[in-house]
C-alpha positions in Angstrom: 156.0 286.3 30.7 158.7 283.7 30.4 161.1 283.6 33.3 164.7 284.6 32.8 166.6 281.4 32.3 169.4 281.0 35.0 172.3 278.8 34.7 174.5 277.4 37.5 177.7 275.4 37.0 179.0 272.9 39.5 182.1 270.6 40.1 182.0 267.5 42.0 184.5 264.2 41.8 184.7 261.4 39.2 182.6 258.5 40.9 179.2 257.5 40.6 179.0 258.3 44.5 180.0 262.0 43.8 178.7 262.6 40.2 175.4 260.6 39.3 173.9 261.6 42.5 174.2 265.3 42.1 173.2 265.2 38.3 170.0 263.4 39.2 169.3 265.9 42.1 170.0 268.8 39.7 167.6 267.3 37.0 164.9 266.7 39.2 165.5 270.4 40.7 165.4 271.8 37.1 162.2 269.9 36.6 160.6 271.5 39.4 162.2 275.0 38.8 162.3 275.0 34.8 164.0 278.3 34.8 167.0 277.0 36.6 169.5 274.8 34.6 172.1 273.0 36.7 175.4 271.5 35.0 177.8 269.4 37.0 181.4 268.7 36.0 183.7 266.0 37.6 187.4 265.7 38.5 189.7 263.0 39.7 189.7 262.0 43.4 193.1 263.5 43.8 192.3 266.6 42.2 189.4 266.8 44.7 191.6 266.4 47.6 194.6 268.8 46.0 193.1 271.8 43.9 192.5 274.7 45.8 189.1 275.7 46.2 189.8 279.4 45.4 190.7 278.6 41.8 187.4 276.4 41.4 185.3 279.0 43.0 186.3 281.5 40.1 184.8 279.1 37.6 182.1 277.3 39.5 178.9 278.4 41.4 178.5 275.1 43.2 181.5 273.1 44.9 181.6 269.6 46.3 184.5 270.0 48.6 186.5 268.3 51.4 186.1 269.6 54.8 189.7 270.4 55.5 189.2 273.4 53.2 187.0 274.7 55.8 189.9 276.8 57.6 190.9 278.1 54.3 187.4 279.1 53.5 187.1 280.8 56.7 190.2 283.1 56.0 189.9 283.8 52.3 185.7 284.0 52.0 186.1 281.8 48.6 182.8 280.3 49.6 179.6 281.7 51.1 178.9 281.2 55.0 175.6 279.1 54.5 174.2 280.1 57.9 173.8 283.7 56.7 171.5 282.3 53.8 169.8 279.1 55.1 166.8 279.2 57.6 168.1 278.4 61.1 165.8 275.7 61.6 166.9 273.9 58.6 170.6 274.2 59.7 169.5 272.9 63.2 167.8 269.9 61.8 171.1 269.2 59.6 173.1 269.5 62.8 170.8 267.3 65.0 171.0 264.6 62.1 174.5 264.8 61.5 176.6 261.2 61.0 179.4 261.5 63.4 180.9 265.1 63.1 180.0 265.5 59.4 177.9 268.7 60.0 180.4 270.3 62.6 183.3 269.1 59.9 182.2 272.4 57.7 181.7 274.6 60.7 184.7 277.0 61.3 184.9 280.5 63.0 181.2 280.1 64.1 180.2 280.0 60.3 178.8 276.8 58.3 180.8 276.8 55.1 179.1 273.5 53.3 176.2 271.1 53.8 177.3 267.6 54.7 175.6 266.0 51.9 177.9 262.8 51.9 179.3 261.2 55.0 182.3 258.6 54.9 185.0 257.2 57.2 187.4 254.5 56.7 185.7 251.1 57.2 186.4 247.4 56.7 185.1 245.6 53.7 185.0 241.8 52.7 184.2 239.4 49.9 181.5 236.9 51.7 181.8 234.5 48.9 185.6 234.2 49.4 185.5 234.0 53.0 183.1 231.3 52.8 185.0 229.4 50.2 188.2 229.5 52.2 186.7 228.9 55.2 188.1 232.4 56.9 186.6 234.3 59.7 186.2 238.1 59.6 189.4 239.6 61.5 188.6 241.0 64.9 192.0 242.3 66.2 194.9 243.7 64.5 196.8 240.5 65.1 194.1 238.6 63.2 194.7 241.3 60.5 198.3 240.7 60.3 197.8 237.0 60.2 195.4 237.2 57.2 197.6 239.7 55.4 200.3 237.0 55.4 198.0 235.1 53.0 198.3 238.0 50.6 194.7 238.5 50.7 194.5 242.0 52.3 194.3 245.2 50.1 194.9 248.8 51.5 194.7 252.2 49.9 198.3 252.8 50.3 198.7 256.4 48.4 200.4 259.3 50.6 197.1 260.9 51.4 195.3 257.6 52.8 198.4 256.4 54.4 198.7 259.9 56.5 194.9 259.1 57.4 196.0 255.7 58.4 198.7 257.3 60.8 195.9 259.4 62.3 193.7 256.4 62.7 196.3 254.4 64.7 197.4 257.3 67.0 193.7 258.1 67.7 193.1 254.4 68.6 196.1 254.3 70.9 194.2 257.3 72.5 195.9 260.3 71.5 194.7 263.0 68.6 197.1 264.5 66.7 198.1 268.2 66.2 196.9 269.2 69.5 200.0 271.6 70.1 202.3 273.6 68.1 205.5 271.7 68.7 204.7 268.2 67.8 202.1 266.0 65.6 201.9 263.6 68.2 203.7 262.5 71.3 207.0 260.5 70.7 205.7 257.4 72.6 202.5 257.3 70.6 203.8 258.2 67.2 206.7 255.6 67.2 204.4 253.1 68.4 201.7 253.9 65.6 204.6 253.6 63.0 205.5 250.2 64.3 202.0 249.1 64.4 201.4 250.1 60.7 205.0 248.7 59.4 204.0 245.2 61.2 200.8 245.3 58.6 202.6 247.1 55.6 205.6 244.6 55.2 202.7 242.1 54.1 201.0 244.2 51.6 201.4 244.1 48.0 203.2 246.8 46.1 200.2 247.2 44.0 198.2 248.3 46.9 200.6 251.2 47.6 199.6 252.9 44.2 195.8 252.5 45.2 193.1 254.9 46.4 190.0 253.4 48.1 188.1 253.3 44.8 190.9 251.3 43.2 190.9 248.9 46.4 187.3 248.4 46.0 187.6 247.7 42.2 190.5 245.5 42.5 188.5 243.5 45.4 185.3 243.3 42.8 187.0 242.8 39.6 189.2 240.0 40.4 189.5 237.3 43.3 192.9 238.5 44.5 191.7 240.4 47.7 189.2 239.4 49.9 189.6 241.9 52.7 190.2 245.7 53.2 190.8 246.5 56.9 190.2 250.6 56.5 189.3 252.3 53.3 186.9 255.2 53.0 183.6 253.4 52.6 181.6 253.1 49.4 178.2 251.8 49.7 177.9 251.5 45.9 180.0 248.3 46.2 177.4 246.6 48.2 174.5 247.7 45.6 173.2 244.9 43.4 174.3 245.7 39.8 177.0 247.9 40.5 180.0 245.5 40.7 181.0 241.9 39.7 181.1 240.8 43.1 179.2 242.5 46.2 181.1 243.8 49.1 180.1 243.5 52.6 181.1 246.4 54.7 181.5 246.4 58.4 183.2 247.8 61.6 186.9 247.3 62.1 189.5 245.5 63.9 190.7 246.6 67.3 194.1 247.5 68.8 194.3 246.4 72.5 190.6 246.1 72.8 189.7 249.6 71.2 188.3 249.3 67.6 190.1 251.8 65.1 188.9 255.4 65.3 189.5 256.3 61.7 189.6 259.7 60.1 186.4 261.4 59.1 185.9 262.0 55.3 182.7 262.7 53.5 182.0 265.7 51.1 180.2 269.2 51.5 178.0 271.1 49.1 179.4 274.6 49.1 178.5 278.0 47.1 181.1 280.0 45.7 181.1 283.8 46.9 181.6 284.6 42.9 177.9 282.9 42.2 175.7 285.6 40.6 172.6 283.4 41.5 172.9 283.0 45.3 169.2 282.6 46.1 168.9 279.8 43.5 172.1 278.0 44.7 171.1 278.2 48.2 167.5 276.4 47.3 169.2 273.9 45.4 171.6 273.3 48.4 168.5 272.9 50.6 166.9 270.4 48.2 169.9 268.2 48.0 170.3 268.3 51.8 166.8 267.7 52.7 166.1 264.2 54.4 163.6 263.1 51.7 166.1 263.8 48.8 168.8 262.2 50.8 167.3 258.8 51.3 165.5 258.6 47.9 166.7 260.5 45.1 170.5 260.9 46.1 170.9 257.3 47.5 169.1 256.0 44.5 171.4 257.5 42.1 174.8 256.5 43.6 174.9 259.0 46.6 176.1 258.0 50.0 174.0 260.3 52.2 175.0 262.8 54.8 171.9 262.8 56.7 171.2 260.3 59.7 167.6 259.8 58.5 169.1 257.9 55.5 171.6 255.9 57.4 169.0 254.5 59.7 166.4 254.0 56.8 165.0 250.4 56.3 164.8 250.8 52.5 168.4 252.3 52.2 169.9 249.5 54.3 168.0 246.7 52.6 169.3 247.9 49.3 173.0 248.1 50.3 173.6 244.9 52.5 173.1 247.2 55.7 176.0 249.2 54.9 174.9 252.2 56.8 173.5 250.4 59.8 176.5 248.2 60.1 179.3 251.0 59.7 177.2 253.8 61.6 179.3 253.2 64.9 182.6 254.0 62.9 181.1 257.1 61.8 180.0 258.2 65.1 183.4 257.7 66.6 185.5 258.9 63.5 188.2 261.6 64.2 187.9 265.1 62.9 191.0 266.2 61.4 192.8 269.4 61.7 191.4 272.1 59.7 193.6 275.2 60.4 194.4 277.2 57.1 197.8 275.5 56.6 196.9 271.9 57.3 196.3 271.2 53.6 200.3 271.8 53.2 201.1 269.0 55.7 198.4 266.8 54.1 200.2 267.0 50.9 203.5 266.2 52.3 203.2 264.0 55.2 201.9 260.7 53.7 204.7 260.1 51.4 207.4 259.5 54.0 205.0 257.3 56.0 204.1 255.1 53.0 207.6 254.6 52.5 208.2 253.6 56.0 205.1 251.0 55.8 206.7 249.5 52.6 210.5 249.3 53.6 210.7 250.3 57.2 213.6 252.5 58.4 214.2 254.9 61.2 211.0 255.6 62.6 212.6 258.5 65.3 213.9 260.4 62.1 210.5 260.1 60.3 208.6 261.5 63.5 211.2 264.2 63.2 210.7 264.9 59.8 206.7 264.9 60.4 207.2 267.3 63.4 209.3 269.6 60.9 206.6 269.5 58.3 203.9 270.0 60.7 205.6 273.3 62.1 206.1 274.6 58.6 202.4 274.3 58.0 201.6 276.3 61.0 203.5 279.2 59.7 
């Protein structure tokens, strides 16, 4: 008797890293399980960060999500706690092979809300050909970075969301994590210092950069010869793979402030299952297939994915085919800061970046800005 056909729908984000990787895994999973068809749709990177997952979960069975939604998921039950459906030994393997805090980032209230199928944090990238042509050295310190930025060759992702992540980064590098108490985002001493450090760089950055997300930074670096260096943008290993871009980028660890290498804010994506899904077993089987280390370091990586499993990051073939992207940026991933995931943090994340961006571009009263951030933070907690 012919098996009943099952159709699952998934939503991911609009880049080869987010889309072709899951389409390839869905196709292969269908070939291995002919009765299960999985269709993936995509949305913009901004929509990926902004659109509430409760709306998406009404329309899709599988969701690729950003980990700050974990607290929201725990409170609303929008997606399934995967620890109730996946074998304990599989999840233990995922935890033990996490890249930095990637696996932990989808854990909240003692449940696992997604599988970390993709790992990322801001890292540095440069054009080796331009550095050689202009006899430049890769910056090692923040002072080196500021000096290079004066030549007009540095691009940063300057849209509000990324600017907020940069603020978190500098605070953490100065030795203090954000959102540790309910009164202030960060202590006044560290907060003011972080803003001044960002402004020191920000005044040398082109206006164009302040409208770019990380993908647009890398496209600008590879499509033209205007920018030779990006000091901290969420890494995309695609741009270090032959045939993907006009010019290859070399990714590496970042500059240091007062001897401490930058502590960036963890990103990456997780594969979640909607609580509205009518075919939970099949969706869980597919999630397990995508998260499997063999899939991660072969099929997923080969088709544009940036794996979330540590075995893939250490794999010789994976590194050979990406100019050692994974090996060279792994230290940055392992020290990356896990941003807050409480239920209201998305409100703060959506509103706090714009005033920091304005300050980086034009300067202003840093104390007033810090007060404004504290007000937004307290609103988000309520």
